[in-house]
N, C-alpha and C positions, 0 to 999 in steps of 0.2 A: 742278714738280720741278726741283731745282738739278742740271743735267746735270754740271757740273764736279765738284761734291761727290760725286755718285753714282759717277762713274768713278774719282775719287781715292780713294774708300774701298772699291773692289773689291779684295779681298785678292790674287787671283792676278795681276791686271793690275799692282797695286802691286809685287808680288814681282818681276815681269819689268821693271818700269820703264816701262810704257806710259803715255804722257801724251796726253790729248786737248787739242788746242790751239784747236780751233774746232768748234762744233756748233750749227747754226741752219738753219732752213728746208730740212731734208732733206739737208743737206750737212755733212760732218764731216771733220776732218783730225786726225792725231795722229802721234806718232813714238815710237821707242824708241832709246835710246842703246846701241850695241853694246858688249858687254864679254865678257871671256873665258868667264864662266860660261854665256853664251847661245850659244856656238859649238859646232858639231859637230866641228870640226877643231882639233887641237892645234898644227898648224904655222902656221895663219893664221886670224884671226877671221872666221868665216862663220856667219851665223845658222842655227841649227837650224830645220828646216821648221816645227816647232811654235811657234817664236817668231814667224815670219812669219805663220803662221795666226792666232795669238792677237792680234797687232796688227790684222790685217784684220778679225777677228771683233769686236773691241772697238770699232774705229772705225766699222765698219758698223752696229753696234748704236747707237752714238751718233748717227749720222745719222737713224735711225728715232726714237730717243727725242726728238730735237729736234722731231718732228712729233706724236708721240702722248703725250708727257709721262708715260711709265710705262716700267718695265723691259720689255724685249723678248727673251724666250728664243730662242735659235737653234734652228731646226728642221733646217736643212740648209745645208751650205756646200760649194761646189766651188772648189778652188784649182788653178791652173796655175802651177807654178814655172817662170819663164822665164830666170832667171839667178841666180847665187850672191848671197845677201844679205850683201854686204860693207859694213862701216861702219854708221853709224847708218841706220835705216830710217824712211821717211816713208810714211804711208798717206793716201789721199784717197778718200772715199766719197760716193756720191750715191744717194738713193732713186730707183728706177726705177718702183716700183709700191707704192702704199699701199692695201690693201683693208681690209675690216672685220675680218678675222681674220689676214691674212698680209701682210707687207711684203717687198719684194725690193730688195736693195741691191747695187750694183756698187762694188767697191773695187779700186784700183790701189795696189800697194806699190812704192816706189822706193828704190834705194840712195842713198848720199850723193852719188854721181856722176850722179844723175838717170837712172839706167838702171832700166827696169822689171824688178823682181824677181819680181812675181807679179800675175796677174789673178784676181779672186775674185768670185763671185756668192754672196751670202748670202740665205737665206730665214729670216724671223723671225716669231714669233707676236706679233701686235699686238692681238688682242682675246680 
């Protein structure tokens, strides 16, 4: 499976501008360029929580896809928002468990100032 092509042709991720920049060996990275349409605040550009969540979910899925070479639907995701998602956002994901039917991924989302905006644990269907 061509991981880059798979995620580049995902309509919702494409709509938001999620870009996977690395995906190999259970590790993935990606980013989203912040713009007015993605903000929850009219006074200052701050990512809506759904934007941060989608970035984490997509990059977490890419980390697993790099190991199982197939799409991995999300079963559950827990996100802790730690700071406002200002500026472009970067996500880093690592697989912490790969089972026959379920994979678990930890994802950190950072602001353009390298401040952690969110910590995420995702559970995906792998089999």
